[in-house]
C-alpha positions in Angstrom: 86.2 74.0 144.0 86.9 74.1 147.5 89.8 75.2 148.8 91.8 78.4 148.8 93.7 78.6 145.1 96.7 79.7 146.6 98.8 77.7 143.7 101.1 75.5 146.3 102.2 78.0 148.7 99.8 77.5 151.2 102.1 73.8 151.4 99.5 72.0 149.0 96.6 69.4 149.9 96.7 67.6 153.3 93.4 67.1 154.5 92.6 63.8 155.8 89.1 62.8 154.0 91.6 63.2 150.8 92.6 60.3 148.7 95.9 59.3 148.6 97.0 60.0 144.8 96.0 64.1 145.5 97.0 64.3 148.8 100.1 66.5 149.0 99.8 67.6 145.5 100.0 72.0 145.4 96.4 73.5 144.1 95.8 74.7 140.6 96.5 79.2 141.0 93.3 81.1 141.0 92.5 82.6 138.1 94.9 85.3 136.0 94.8 88.0 133.2 93.7 87.3 130.5 95.4 85.2 127.9 96.8 87.9 125.6 99.2 89.1 128.7 100.3 86.4 128.6 103.7 84.6 127.2 103.2 81.3 125.4 104.6 78.1 126.4 108.1 78.0 124.6 107.8 75.7 121.1 111.1 73.8 122.6 109.1 72.0 126.0 106.8 70.3 123.3 109.4 69.4 120.8 111.4 67.7 123.4 108.7 65.8 124.8 108.2 64.1 121.9 111.4 63.2 120.8 112.6 62.1 124.5 109.2 59.5 124.6 111.8 56.8 124.0 114.2 58.3 127.2 114.1 57.0 130.7 112.1 58.3 133.4 114.0 61.0 135.3 115.8 60.0 138.7 113.6 59.3 141.6 112.9 63.0 143.3 113.8 63.7 146.8 111.6 64.2 149.2 109.7 67.3 149.5 108.7 67.3 153.7 112.1 68.2 155.4 112.3 65.6 158.4 112.5 67.8 160.6 110.9 71.5 160.8 112.4 73.8 161.4 113.1 75.3 164.9 111.6 78.2 165.9 113.5 81.4 166.3 114.0 82.9 170.2 113.3 86.4 168.9 109.8 85.1 167.4 109.2 83.4 170.7 109.7 86.1 172.9 107.9 88.7 170.5 104.6 86.1 170.6 104.7 86.0 173.5 104.9 90.0 174.4 102.4 90.0 172.3 100.1 87.3 174.3 100.8 89.3 177.6 99.1 92.9 175.7 96.6 91.2 174.2 96.0 89.4 177.5 96.2 92.2 179.8 94.7 95.1 177.4 98.0 97.0 176.6 97.9 100.1 174.9 94.0 100.8 174.6 93.3 100.0 178.3 90.1 98.3 176.6 88.3 95.3 178.1 88.1 92.1 176.1 85.2 90.6 176.1 85.2 86.4 175.9 85.2 85.1 173.1 85.6 88.6 171.5 88.6 88.4 169.2 91.5 90.7 169.7 91.9 93.9 169.2 95.2 94.9 167.6 97.7 96.6 169.8 97.9 99.6 167.0 95.0 101.1 164.6 95.0 100.1 161.1 96.4 103.0 159.1 94.6 104.0 155.9 94.4 102.4 152.7 96.0 105.5 151.3 99.3 104.9 153.6 99.2 101.0 154.0 102.9 100.0 154.1 102.4 97.5 151.4 106.1 96.9 151.1 106.8 94.5 153.9 109.3 97.5 155.7 111.5 97.6 152.9 112.4 100.5 151.0 110.1 100.4 148.0 113.4 101.4 145.8 115.7 98.9 147.0 116.3 95.8 145.3 114.4 93.2 145.8 116.0 90.3 147.9 117.0 87.4 146.6 114.8 84.6 145.8 115.5 81.8 148.2 116.4 78.2 147.1 113.4 75.9 145.5 112.1 73.6 148.0 113.0 70.0 146.5 110.0 68.0 144.7 107.8 65.6 145.7 106.1 62.3 144.2 104.8 62.7 141.0 101.0 63.2 141.2 99.1 60.6 139.2 98.3 60.7 136.2 94.9 62.0 135.7 95.6 64.9 138.1 98.1 66.0 135.4 95.9 65.4 132.5 93.7 67.6 134.2 96.6 70.7 134.2 97.3 70.2 131.5 94.6 73.2 130.6 96.4 75.9 133.2 99.7 74.6 132.0 99.2 76.1 127.9 97.4 79.2 129.7 101.0 79.5 131.9 98.6 79.0 134.8 100.5 76.6 137.1 102.9 77.6 139.9 106.5 76.6 138.8 105.9 72.9 140.4 103.1 72.4 138.3 104.8 73.1 135.3 107.7 71.3 136.5 105.3 67.8 137.4 103.9 68.9 134.3 106.5 69.1 131.4 108.6 65.8 133.4 105.5 64.0 132.5 105.3 65.1 128.9 108.6 63.4 127.9 106.9 60.1 128.9 103.3 60.4 127.7 103.2 60.7 124.8 99.0 60.9 124.2 98.9 63.4 126.3 102.1 65.9 124.9 99.4 65.7 121.9 96.8 67.2 124.1 99.5 69.4 125.6 99.9 70.5 121.4 96.2 71.5 120.3 96.0 73.4 123.6 98.9 75.7 123.8 97.4 75.7 119.2 94.4 76.8 120.8 95.8 79.5 122.7 96.5 81.4 119.7 93.7 81.8 119.2 92.7 83.8 122.4 95.3 86.4 121.9 93.8 90.3 120.7 92.3 90.8 118.2 93.6 91.1 114.4 92.1 93.2 111.1 89.5 90.7 109.8 90.1 92.6 106.5 91.8 89.4 104.0 95.4 90.8 102.3 94.2 92.0 98.5 96.1 89.2 97.4 94.5 86.6 99.1 92.4 86.3 95.9 95.7 85.8 93.9 97.8 83.9 96.0 94.8 81.0 96.1 93.6 80.6 93.0 97.4 80.0 91.9 97.7 77.9 94.7 94.4 76.0 92.8 96.5 75.8 89.8 99.7 74.8 90.5 97.6 71.9 92.0 95.3 71.2 89.1 95.2 73.9 86.0 92.9 75.0 84.8 90.9 73.2 81.2 90.6 76.9 80.2 92.8 79.0 81.7 92.1 82.5 81.4 94.7 84.2 78.8 98.2 85.8 80.4 96.5 89.5 79.1 93.2 89.0 81.2 94.5 88.0 84.2 94.6 92.0 85.4 91.3 93.1 84.2 90.3 89.5 86.8 92.3 90.6 89.7 91.5 94.6 89.6 87.7 93.8 88.6 88.0 91.5 91.5 89.1 94.0 93.4 86.4 96.1 93.4 84.0 94.1 93.3 85.2 93.0 97.2 84.7 96.7 98.5 81.6 97.1 96.8 79.7 94.0 98.1 79.7 95.7 102.0 78.6 99.0 100.9 75.4 100.7 102.2 73.1 103.4 100.9 75.1 106.3 102.0 78.4 104.8 100.7 76.6 104.2 97.5 75.7 107.6 96.7 78.7 109.5 98.7 80.1 111.6 96.1 83.5 112.0 94.3 85.7 113.1 91.2 86.8 112.1 88.2 89.6 113.7 86.9 91.6 113.9 84.2 94.3 115.8 81.8 92.5 117.8 79.4 95.1 119.7 76.7 97.0 122.1 78.8 95.3 121.6 81.9 93.1 119.5 84.9 88.8 118.8 84.8 87.2 117.4 86.9 83.7 116.4 87.2 81.8 115.5 89.4 79.5 111.3 90.3 78.7 109.3 93.0 80.2 106.0 93.9 77.2 104.5 91.7 77.4 106.4 89.1 81.3 105.6 88.8 80.2 102.2 88.5 77.9 102.9 85.6 80.4 104.5 84.0 83.3 101.3 83.9 80.5 99.4 83.1 78.7 101.9 79.6 83.2 102.2 78.6 83.8 97.7 79.0 80.8 97.5 76.5 83.4 98.5 73.9 84.9 95.3 74.7 81.7 93.1 74.9 80.9 95.1 71.7 83.8 93.7 69.8 83.3 90.2 70.9 80.0 90.4 69.5 78.2 91.0 73.6 75.8 92.6 74.1 76.5 96.3 74.4 74.9 97.4 77.4 73.6 100.9 75.8 72.4 99.0 72.6 73.6 98.1 69.2 73.1 102.4 68.4 75.8 103.8 71.1 78.1 106.3 70.8 81.6 104.9 70.5 83.4 107.6 72.2 83.9 106.5 75.9 83.1 110.3 77.1 79.6 110.4 75.6 78.6 106.6 76.1 79.4 107.7 80.0 77.1 111.2 79.6 74.9 109.2 77.5 74.1 106.8 80.2 74.0 109.5 83.5 71.9 111.1 81.5 69.3 108.3 81.0 70.1 106.8 84.4 66.6 108.0 86.4 66.4 107.5 89.4 70.4 108.3 89.4 72.1 104.1 90.2 72.0 103.4 93.2 73.7 99.6 94.7 71.5 98.1 91.6 74.1 98.9 89.3 76.6 96.7 90.6 74.9 93.3 89.4 75.2 94.5 86.5 78.6 95.2 86.1 80.1 92.5 88.1 77.7 90.0 85.5 78.9 91.9 82.3 83.3 91.8 83.7 82.2 87.5 84.4 81.1 87.5 80.7 83.8 89.0 78.9 85.9 87.0 81.0 84.8 84.1 80.0 84.0 84.8 76.3 88.2 85.3 76.1 88.7 82.4 77.3 87.0 80.6 75.6 88.1 82.3 72.2 91.8 80.9 71.7 94.6 82.7 71.3 93.4 84.5 67.8 91.4 86.5 69.8 94.0 89.0 71.5 94.5 90.8 68.2 90.4 91.8 67.5 90.3 95.4 67.1 88.0 97.8 69.9 86.6 100.4 68.5 87.4 103.7 70.8 85.6 105.8 68.6 88.6 108.2 68.0 91.3 105.6 67.7 91.4 101.7 68.6 93.6 99.2 70.2 93.7 95.0 70.2 91.8 93.0 72.4 95.3 92.2 75.0 95.9 96.7 75.1 92.1 96.5 75.3 91.6 94.3 78.2 95.1 96.2 80.0 93.4 99.5 79.1 90.5 98.4 81.4 92.1 97.1 83.9 93.7 100.3 84.9 91.2 102.3 84.9 89.1 99.9 86.8 91.9 99.9 89.4 91.9 104.3 88.7 88.2 104.1 89.7 88.7 102.1 92.8 91.4 104.3 94.3 88.9 107.3 94.1 85.8 104.9 95.2 88.2 103.7 98.5 89.0 107.2 99.1 85.2 109.0 98.8 84.7 106.5 101.3 87.8 107.1 103.7 89.0 103.3 102.6 92.6 102.2 102.1 92.7 100.4 98.5 96.3 99.5 97.7 98.1 99.0 93.9 98.3 96.1 91.7 100.7 93.3 92.1 103.8 94.0 90.3 103.2 92.1 87.6 100.4 93.5 86.8 100.7 96.9 87.4 104.4 96.5 84.9 101.8 95.8 82.0 99.7 99.1 83.2 103.0 100.9 82.6 104.2 99.3 79.3 101.4 100.0 77.8 101.0 103.3 78.4 105.1 104.0 78.3 103.2 102.7 74.0 101.1 104.6 73.7 103.4 107.6 74.8 105.6 108.5 71.3 101.5 108.6 69.5 100.2 110.5 72.4 102.9 113.0 71.8 102.6 113.3 67.3 99.1 113.8 68.4 99.9 117.1 70.7 102.3 118.5 68.3 100.3 118.6 65.2 97.8 120.1 67.3 100.7 123.1 68.2 100.4 121.9 71.5 104.4 120.3 71.5 107.6 121.1 69.8 108.3 120.2 66.4 110.5 117.4 65.6 113.8 117.5 65.2 115.3 114.8 63.2 113.7 112.3 60.3 113.7 108.6 60.9 112.5 105.9 58.8 109.9 104.1 60.3 112.3 100.9 62.2 115.2 103.0 62.6 116.3 104.3 66.0 115.8 107.7 67.4 116.2 110.3 69.4 114.7 108.8 72.8 114.2 109.9 76.4 115.1 107.7 79.3 111.6 106.7 81.4 113.4 104.7 84.9 109.8 103.6 86.7 111.3 102.6 90.5 109.1 100.7 92.5 107.0 97.4 92.0 106.5 96.6 88.3 108.9 99.0 87.2 111.1 99.1 85.1 113.4 101.1 82.1 112.2 102.1 78.5 112.2 104.2 75.8 110.4 106.9 74.5 111.0 107.9 70.3 111.0 111.3 70.6 110.5 112.5 66.9 108.1 109.3 65.8 106.2 107.0 66.9 107.3 105.0 64.0 110.6 105.1 65.1 112.6 103.2 68.3 113.6 104.8 70.7 117.5 103.6 72.4 119.7 104.3 75.1 122.4 105.0 72.6 120.7 107.8 71.4 118.7 108.9 74.4 119.1 113.0 74.9 117.2 112.8 78.7 116.0 111.0 81.0 112.8 111.1 83.6 112.8 109.2 87.1 109.6 107.9 88.5 107.5 106.2 90.9 105.6 103.2 89.2 102.4 104.4 91.0 103.0 107.9 90.7 103.8 107.4 86.7 99.9 105.6 86.8 98.6 108.8 88.3 100.1 111.0 86.0 98.5 108.8 83.0 95.1 109.2 84.5 95.2 112.5 84.9 95.3 112.4 88.6 99.1 115.0 89.2 100.4 117.7 86.8 103.3 117.2 84.5 105.0 119.6 86.6 103.9 117.6 90.4 105.4 114.2 88.5 108.6 113.6 88.0 111.6 113.3 90.3 114.0 113.5 88.5 114.6 115.0 85.4 118.0 115.3 83.6 119.0 116.3 80.1 116.8 117.9 77.2 114.4 119.9 79.5 111.8 120.7 76.0 112.3 116.9 75.5 111.5 116.1 78.8 108.4 118.4 79.0 107.1 117.0 75.9 106.8 113.6 77.5 105.4 114.2 80.9 102.8 116.4 78.9 102.0 113.6 76.6 101.5 110.6 79.8 99.1 113.3 80.6 96.4 113.6 78.0 96.6 109.6 77.8 94.1 110.1 81.1 90.4 110.5 79.6 86.5 110.9 81.7 
């Protein structure tokens, strides 16, 4: 491009060699700041353009050039005459000016740092009023206006060019459509955004797909938390390097009356999840990763895996764990409804398959938090519905854990004999936040029914905080945000919740 890019401030084009259809058109302004610093064109401009395509063309614009030029001010002519005289006579410096040499200024220029950039006015004074807008000239041709659409989308046109373009968009549908596309493209030039995908994006995409076309063989509702949590953990592990797989961390749980910890690595934790998931696999008739003669206790299975894993587990552990979790999801989906009540043995106790899958989802999330903290990466809580079923399972298991602690002499004795199925003394567990709700924990017998009428105490907890208590990551003394009622019952329930944790 030739000529100054002055945005029309220089009077526009007017050279004798230029075509008639571009003569007098303001020039496109020069390069400006990045698109990130510019406000995008208003949305209603294009909307008005599309809506007003059928309207009549605007009235003819008045001529831009004035009929008579302004008469020069007498003061200006006097100043010009004085300046010319000074130059011709060499005034101010006493130096002869060579013929053809440019005239020197009467006063030497000020240093760059002291130069007045305000035009002689007070920099703290309010800006002078904006001069009235000059009347617009005749509109440019279609080809010229079309070439200005890119600059218009970047808000890089002069005011006159902007007015001409926007007036044209009300009359030309193809240009209005092109301007809409260019404006959307400008949105892609904004500042960099976080490339991490939202944690619930996969669930939303699947939900949208299933709304459009239901799955031929859907995943059971009680297995969806396990499906979601294994997918989230697998997404975290996907880009791990060797250093992250060997990052040290501590597995924490609550044993008897105190917290216990065990050192491990990220790869070792994935191996732990795989070996305990093997209990569900063997209950479904699938291959156990530790073999048919392996122990049933989750702790014993993990210890056996760590002892026999030479060299220590590395990134190669991800594939077998991932394949096993996918196989479990496919198997329970094809098995039908009756499989939900299949018993899964954990050695000292057993759970129905539906509860075992929720238990495995809970442990996958808790260890996902351990891994994320080891590599200093955020890891949000599960979605509200999934967190609710995890809390509900823990609340159902607390009465049995409380009875086991009472038999071991670690809890206060039962105060009343309750007929199985009858209401008994209860504790109101109020869980706040996403996935929260209200549960009534039977205090005197696992076979009793907790009710609001027989509640003798109340505990209020945040949902994530309650899950951390059940996982043994915080102590019972640190857990309760609000307590009211029988202090002995509150202590027994909180310690029973913590005793649900294990390696």
